[in-house]
N, C-alpha and C positions, 0 to 999 in steps of 0.2 A: 138733302143728303141721301145717298143710296145705302140701304141697309141690306147687306148680303146675308143669305141664309147660312146656317152652320154647315150645311152639306154642300157647299160650293167647292168645286174642284177646278184646279188650274191645269190645263193641258198645254204643252209647248213643244215646238219643233225648232231645231237650231242646226243649220249646216255650219259646223265649227271650222271647216278648212284645216283640220288637224292632220289630214292625210299627208304622208311623206312620200318621197320618191323611191325609197328603198325599204324593203322588209326589215322590221326591227328598229328602224330609225325613230319611230314614235315612242317606243319603249325607252330608248336612250334619252330622248328629250324630256320624258316625264319622270325619269329616275330621281331627280332632285326637285326642289320646290321653286326653282329660279327661272323656269322657262316663261318669258314674258307673254307669249301668245296664250299659253295654257292658263296663266294667271288671269288674263283678261277674260278669257272664255268662262272660267270658273266664277269670276266676279259677276259677270252678266247673269249667270244662272242663279247666283246667290241673291242678286238684287231683285230677281223676278220670282224666285221660290216656287217653281212648278211642282205639282204633285206627281205628274207624269210627264216625262221628257223624252223626246226622240232626238238623238244626235246623229247627224249625217257626216260623212267624210271623217270617220274615226276608224283607223285601220284595224282589221280583224287579226287576232292571233288566237290560236286554239286554246291556250291556257287562260286567256283573259288578263294577261299581265298588264297591258297598257291601260285597261279600264281600272284595274285595282290600283295602279299607281296614280291615275287621274283622280280617283276618289280619295285616296289616302293623302296625297301630297297637295291637292288643290281644292276639291269640293269640301273636304273635312276641315280645311284650314281657312279661317276668316281672311278674305282678301280686302285690304284697305278698309277694314271696319265692317264689312258686310257680314251678315249672319251666315255661318257655315250651313251646309245642307247635306242630309244623309238620305241615300237611296238604298234601302236594304234589299230591294229586289231589282234584278237586272237580267236582260237577255241580249247576248251578243249575236248580231245578225250577220251571217256569212255573206260573201259577195261574189257575184260572177265576174266582177272587174279583175282583170289580170289572169283569169283562168284560161289558158290557151286552149283553143278548140282543135288544133291540129290541122286546120284548113285556112285557106286564104280568104277570110271573110271580107276584108276591105279591098280585095282585088288589086293589090299592089305588087304581086309577084312573090311575096314572102309569106311564110306561115308562122313567123316568130315575132312579129311586131305587136305593139299594144292593141292595134286595131283588129288583130286576129283572135283576140280573147273574146269570150262570150259577152264581156263588157269591157270597154276600153280601160286599160290599166297596165302598169309596169310590173306588178307582181300580184300573186294570188292573195285576195283579201283586201286590196287597196280600195279606198272609197266606201268602206263598209259602214254599218250603222249600229247603234246601241239603243235599246229601250230601257229607261230607268224609271222606277216606280216606288212610291211610298206605300203602295197597297199590293197585296199578294198577286203574283203572276201565276195563272193556271198553266203551269209548264206542260202538263200532259195534254193540253188542248191546243197548244200552239200549232199553227199551220204555216208552212213556208211554200213558196211557189217558184223557187230558184230554177227548177228544171222544166217548167212548163214551156212547150215549144210554140214559137210564134205562129207556125202554120196551123196549129190546132185551134186558133181563134177563128170563128166563122167570119168571113168577109174581112179578113185581116188586110191592112194597108201595106202589103209587101211591095218593096221597091222594084222599079223597072229600069233597065239600063237606058239612059237618055239617048243613046246613039242607035243601038241595035233594036231596041224595043223588047228585048228578051228579059226574062226575070233576072234581077240582079244576083239573087242566090239560086244556084242550081238545086235540083231536087236532092242531091247528095248533101249539100250544105243545109238545106231546109230540114233535113232529117235530124240535124243536131242543133239547129239555131234556136237558142232560148229567147223568149220574149223579154224577160227581165234583165236589164243591163247590170243591176246589182242583186236585188232580191225584192219580192213582195211578201209581206208577212201579216198574219193575223195573230195578235197577242191578246188573249183574253185576260183582263185584270178584274179582280174581285173587289168591288167596292162594297160598303156596308149595305147599300140598297139593292144592288144588282151587278151583273157582269157587264163590263164595257169592252168591246173589241177595239183594240188599237190597230188600225190598218195603216201600215207604213210602207212607203216605197220612195225611190229616188230615181225616177226615169232619166234616161240619157238626155243631155242637152240637145235641142233641135238644130244643132250647128255642127261644124267640123266634118261636113260630108261634101258631096258634090251635087250635080244637078239631079241625081237620082233621089236625093233627100232621104237616104236610108235612116239617118238619125232622127230627123223630124217625124217621119212616119212611125218609127219605133216609139218615139216619145208619145205620140198620139195613142198608140195601142197599149202602151204601158199604163197610161191614164185610163184608157177604156177598161182594162182588166179590173181596176178598182170600181169603176162605175157599174160594170156588169156583176161584180161580186156582191154588191150590197142589195141586190134585188133578186129574189128567187126566180122570177120569170126569165132572167137573162143569164143566170149563172150556171146553167146545167152543163155547159161544156167544160167548165173549169175543173182541173184536177190539181191536187197539191202533191208535194214530194213523197207522200205516203200512199198516193193513189185514191184518196178520198175525193169525191166529186161534189160540186155544188158550192154555194156561198152562204151568206147570212139569211136568217129568217126575217119576216116582216117586222116583228116587234123587237128585234135585237137592238141594243144600244151600240153605237160605234162612233169613233172619231178617226177620220182620215188625217194623217199627219206626215208631212215631209216636204222636201224640196222637190217640187214636181216639174220644175224647169219649163213653165209655161205661164205666160201673162195673158189676161183676158183680151187685151187690145194690141199690145206691142210685141216686138220680137219676131223670131223666126219659126215659131211653132205652127203646125198645121192648123188651118181654120177650125175654131171651136174645140181645140184639144182640151183645154181646161174647162170649157163650157160643158163638157160631158158630165162634170161633177157639179159645177156651180149652178147649173140648171136642172140638176137631177131631182126627181120628186122625193127621194129618200133623204136628201140633204136638208138641213133646217131652212125654213122659208126666209128667215132673216138674213141668211147668207145669199139666197137667190135675189132678194130685193135690194141688197146692199145696205140694209139698216144696221147690220153688224159686221161691216167690212173692217178688218183690222187697220189701224192707222197709227201714224207717228207724226209729230210736228217736225222731227228732224228730216224726214223724207221730203216734206213739203218745203222746208227751208232750203234744202239742197236743189230745189227745182227739178226733181227727178221726173221722168215721164209719167210714172204711175203716181207721182205726188205723195199724198199721205199714205197710200196703200203700198208703196214700194217696200220691198223686203230685201233688196240687194243693192250694193253700192253703185251698180251701173244703172239703177233707176227703174227696175221692173218688179212686178209682184210675181214671185215664183215660189214662195214658201207658204204653206197652207195648214190651217187647223180647221177641219170641216166636220162638225158634229151632225149626228142623225136628228131628224125632225122631232123625235120624241124626247129630246133633251131641252132644258131651258137655258138660254144664253143670257149671261149678265154683262159681259164686256169682252172686248178683244182688242189687243194692241200689238204694235211692233216696237221692240226696244231700239229706239233710235233717238237719243237725246239731241236737242238743239245745241249749237256751238257754245251758247252761253251757259249751258247746264254744267254743273260740277262733274257729272259723269260722262261728259262728251269725250273724254280721253279714251273711253272704252271702244269707240267706233271710229276713231280718227285714222288717217293714213299718215305714214311716215316715209321719208325718202331713204332708200337703202343704196346699195352699190350702184354706181353709174346713174344716179338720180331716178332709179326705178321706185315707184311708189308701192308700198305694201300696207295692207290693213293691219293694224296693231292686234286685232282679234280675228275677225273673219270678214270676207267680202259679202257675207249674208248677215241678216239680222235675226235675232230670236223673235219668234211670233208666238204669242200666247192667247188663250181663250179661257174665260171663266164660265163654267156651266154647272148645272145640277141635274139630277135625274128626276124628271117630273112624273 
């Protein structure tokens, strides 16, 4: 039997799929306690009880109304007998999704479509994220990288037009083209032993583009920004939204968390996109060797391509919790119960209008990792 230390902390990431198609719609859905999807999402969180949790696809509103409602009406209320959970500290991460650039970024002849935003989206703040913590967030030390320009990354994988061979983005477009499709953030959290930097991002899916592969290339470089940030030798070019330059120091504790939209073996991502992190010398060696690869019996039962390591209903490993090598890992799992499990209803699909199948909670699974600061 494993005896966990008293200073073991659980870190989790969860793409909730709570984003809506219209601004304010999420607030309306969370106003009462009866939204089935929100109840299932909350119960999954209550069943896993993370100390630090990053939620993706949770629409941003300036006043934080949606988050307040989600906490009050769902997390603070026991779902099907699960223990309620409180997060006294939170940070709302704004998003480039839906923020129109004023230019025709997708080259479709219009400047008003979702593809012309700095990140694909139908309204400003769509597909945003939230960081929740049971330990204090060092608010004055938070760094965001929402405005970092793609062209300012050395040797960036900027797309080329497949027919003309010209740059996909003109110089004028590159002068405004942001790298992050949503946002990259560094959230320092004060644990009793030390500060841990929560590095969160949600790179664009490497699909929904053309032969120029602009999304796949952007996904690679969004992941690269994280890889460069965690090592001083490679972070000198990075600047945050306040103009501060550089990244983490060698002895900093960090955990990279998020839906990174890249699988090590399958899918449409650029070669070795996620390998930039999985093989990084600053990432814990048990991640590199696969000895602590998150797993679930549910993913294996569904015969997904990534099998036990799958974190999404379509069978790929795209969601990650990656700790620094100076932490001690105890366990890592994907919340994906087998069909015979009493909790299987939390991840099942149901048929909706015109026999379209929809996930009762999310098309992603919550991924958690237990670690302590060694």
